[in-house]
C-alpha positions, 0 to 999 in steps of 0.5 A: 500500500502506498504511503507518504509523510503527512507533512509532505502530503500537505505540501504536495496537496497545496494546503501550505506553501512550504513543507516547513510550514506544513511541518510546523502546522502539524507540530502545533496541532493545526492538522488532525489525523483521523481526529487526533494530533499527530507528528509530521513524520506520520504516514498517511494513506488513501482513505485517511481523514484530515482536519486542516486549519491553515489560519485562514480556512479550515478543511475536513478532507479525505485522502484520495491520492498520494503524491511525493512531489508538488505538482500543479494545482489541478493535480493537487485537487485530485489528491483529496476530497472535501467532505460535505460538512466541510464545504457547508461550513466554509460556505457559511463562513464566507457568507458571514464574512460577506455581511459582517467582517470582524475589524480585528481579523485583518490584524496580525499580532498585537495592534499598533497605535494606528490600528487601535485608533481605527478599531476604536473608530469603527466600533463607535 
């Protein structure tokens, strides 16, 4: 049976730009293998379920193919299938952002003095 490391698969499936970002996400618990935390060296195979949170979006996917190398986006999309619940959740999140955008969501880390003024202005 064909298997590959989870960090390598996440990179090949284009969920993360670099393999080191994928490794960091797995180590921090942002990627769950069949509902549990795992190590970057854990092997995945076809049929496994992953919960992936890359910071901007959350996916629940089932692995449909294994790749060792990063290919085109069209090839990467054939490596996984997104669950219906995940598609619906992402659609609802997108719809909510369309009507109301959280002012602090655009900020990374601690707000600067200028950011704080803008936040205070938008909440008033």
